[in-house]
C-alpha positions in Angstrom: -16.7 28.6 -58.9 -16.1 30.9 -55.9 -19.6 30.0 -54.5 -18.7 26.3 -54.8 -15.5 26.9 -52.8 -17.3 29.0 -50.3 -19.9 26.3 -49.9 -17.2 23.7 -49.4 -15.3 25.8 -46.8 -18.5 26.4 -45.0 -19.3 22.6 -45.0 -15.8 21.8 -43.7 -16.0 24.3 -40.9 -19.4 23.0 -39.8 -18.0 19.4 -39.9 -14.9 20.5 -37.8 -17.1 22.2 -35.3 -19.3 19.0 -35.0 -16.2 16.9 -34.5 -14.8 19.2 -31.9 -18.0 19.2 -30.1 -18.3 15.4 -30.4 -14.8 14.9 -29.1 -15.4 17.2 -26.2 -18.6 15.4 -25.4 -16.8 12.0 -25.5 -14.0 13.3 -23.3 -16.4 14.7 -20.7 -18.3 11.4 -20.5 -15.3 9.2 -20.3 -14.2 8.4 -16.7 -10.4 7.8 -16.4 -9.3 8.6 -12.9 -10.7 10.2 -9.7 -9.6 10.9 -6.1 -11.7 8.8 -3.7 -12.3 8.5 0.0 -12.4 5.0 1.6 -15.5 4.2 3.5 -14.6 0.6 4.6 -11.8 -2.0 3.9 -11.8 -5.7 3.6 -8.4 -7.2 4.5 -9.3 -10.7 3.4 -9.2 -9.8 -0.3 -7.8 -6.3 -0.1 -10.8 -4.5 -1.4 -12.6 -1.4 -0.3 -15.8 0.6 -0.5 -14.9 4.0 -1.8 -16.7 7.3 -2.6 -15.4 9.1 -5.6 -15.0 12.8 -5.0 -16.7 15.2 -5.2 -19.3 13.0 -3.5 -22.3 15.0 -4.6 -21.7 14.0 -8.2 -20.9 10.3 -7.6 -22.2 7.1 -6.0 -20.4 4.6 -3.6 -18.3 2.0 -5.3 -18.1 -1.4 -3.7 -15.7 -4.3 -3.9 -12.9 -2.1 -5.4 -9.7 -4.1 -5.5 -6.7 -2.2 -3.9 -3.5 -2.4 -5.9 -0.5 -3.0 -3.6 2.8 -4.8 -3.6 1.9 -8.5 -4.1 3.3 -11.5 -5.9 2.6 -15.2 -5.9 4.6 -15.8 -2.7 4.9 -12.4 -1.1 2.8 -9.5 0.0 3.5 -6.1 1.6 0.2 -5.4 3.5 -1.1 -2.3 5.1 -4.7 -1.8 6.1 -6.6 1.1 4.7 -8.8 2.9 7.0 -12.1 4.8 6.7 -11.4 8.4 5.4 -8.1 7.4 3.7 -7.7 8.9 0.2 -6.9 6.8 -2.8 -6.6 7.2 -6.6 -9.3 5.5 -8.6 -8.4 4.1 -12.0 -11.2 3.1 -14.5 -10.0 0.4 -16.8 -10.3 0.4 -20.6 -12.4 -2.7 -20.5 -14.6 -5.1 -18.5 -12.5 -6.6 -15.8 -15.1 -8.6 -13.9 -14.0 -12.1 -15.2 -10.3 -11.2 -15.1 -10.6 -10.4 -11.3 -12.0 -13.9 -11.0 -9.0 -15.4 -12.7 -10.4 -15.8 -16.1 -8.9 -14.7 -19.4 -12.0 -13.1 -20.9 -14.4 -10.2 -20.8 -18.2 -10.5 -20.8 -19.0 -7.1 -22.3 -17.5 -4.4 -24.6 -17.9 -1.7 -22.0 -15.0 0.8 -21.5 -14.0 3.1 -18.6 -17.2 2.0 -16.7 -17.3 3.0 -13.1 -17.7 -0.7 -12.2 -14.3 -1.5 -13.7 -12.3 0.3 -11.0 -9.1 -0.2 -9.1 -7.9 1.7 -6.1 -4.3 2.9 -5.5 -3.4 4.3 -2.2 -3.4 5.8 0.1 -2.2 9.3 -0.9 -1.5 12.4 1.2 -3.3 15.7 0.8 -1.3 18.8 -0.1 -2.0 20.2 3.4 -0.9 17.0 5.2 2.3 17.3 7.1 4.0 13.8 7.5 6.5 13.4 10.4 8.9 10.9 8.8 11.4 9.2 10.9 14.2 9.7 8.3 13.1 11.4 5.1 16.4 10.5 3.4 16.0 6.8 3.9 13.6 3.9 3.1 11.2 4.1 6.0 8.3 2.0 7.3 6.6 3.5 10.3 3.4 4.2 12.1 2.1 7.8 11.8 2.8 8.5 15.4 6.4 7.2 15.1 6.0 4.7 18.0 7.4 2.0 15.7 9.7 2.3 12.7 12.1 0.4 10.4 14.6 2.7 8.7 17.1 1.4 6.1 19.8 4.0 5.3 21.7 4.3 2.0 25.0 3.5 3.8 23.6 0.1 4.8 22.6 0.8 8.4 19.2 -0.4 9.6 17.4 1.0 12.7 14.4 -0.7 14.3 12.3 1.0 17.0 9.2 -0.2 18.8 7.6 0.1 22.2 7.5 -3.7 22.4 9.6 -5.9 19.9 8.5 -9.5 19.6 10.9 -11.8 17.5 9.9 -15.4 17.1 11.7 -18.2 15.2 12.8 -21.8 15.4 16.4 -20.6 15.4 17.7 -17.0 15.7 21.3 -16.2 14.8 23.1 -13.0 15.4 26.6 -12.7 13.9 28.8 -9.6 14.3 32.4 -8.8 15.4 31.0 -6.7 18.2 27.6 -6.9 20.0 26.5 -4.4 22.6 23.5 -5.0 24.8 22.3 -2.1 27.0 19.4 -2.8 29.4 18.3 -2.1 32.9 17.0 -5.6 33.2 18.1 -8.6 31.0 16.2 -11.9 31.4 16.9 -15.3 29.8 14.3 -18.0 30.0 15.8 -21.3 29.3 19.4 -22.6 29.0 22.2 -20.3 27.9 25.7 -21.4 26.7 29.0 -19.7 26.3 31.5 -21.2 23.9 29.5 -24.4 23.9 29.3 -24.6 27.8 26.1 -24.0 29.7 26.0 -20.9 31.8 25.1 -21.7 35.4 21.9 -20.0 36.8 20.8 -19.1 40.3 19.7 -22.3 42.1 21.8 -24.6 39.9 23.8 -27.2 41.9 27.6 -26.9 42.1 30.1 -29.8 42.0 30.1 -30.0 45.8 26.4 -30.3 46.1 25.6 -26.8 47.0 23.6 -24.4 45.0 24.4 -21.0 43.3 22.9 -18.2 45.3 
């Protein structure tokens, strides 16, 4: 009886060892996520060519969709550049037809390197970002030449070397408006309280012109 129990125990131990080895092998062969470096970026469909890192163990991935902020009517766009770092997620299933707008999968593959989506970019640990206001919502260029800062108290600050605002109608409403400039130019007609402001060269009521 003891030999039978010992044999059963040895069999169970061997099976558990096999399962542990099999599980480890499956885990090592399953690709879930990687850090990657962008090689090129296509702004038309927000996709990129990216090299999973370390590069010596991987091959270049092409037509990788970039996950960003986008809905049916709106998009927050920023262009990825070569050498930007991204997170690569490898999907549970075949996404080829889904990315073409279809509700189906052609294969049963899972966590395949061809079923990849990029999220990025990300900052490396040794990167030091110079943020315009680290306590606020901030959109800026890396060199801080242009920025939009929204503070928690409700204030907004816009900075740019050249600010170009276009629209069919632009309205500014505030109890107090301060304009500070070395030179202020108005091209076109200007009114004050519904009356047109005279400009240099405009005729006066007596036929003269404003100097």
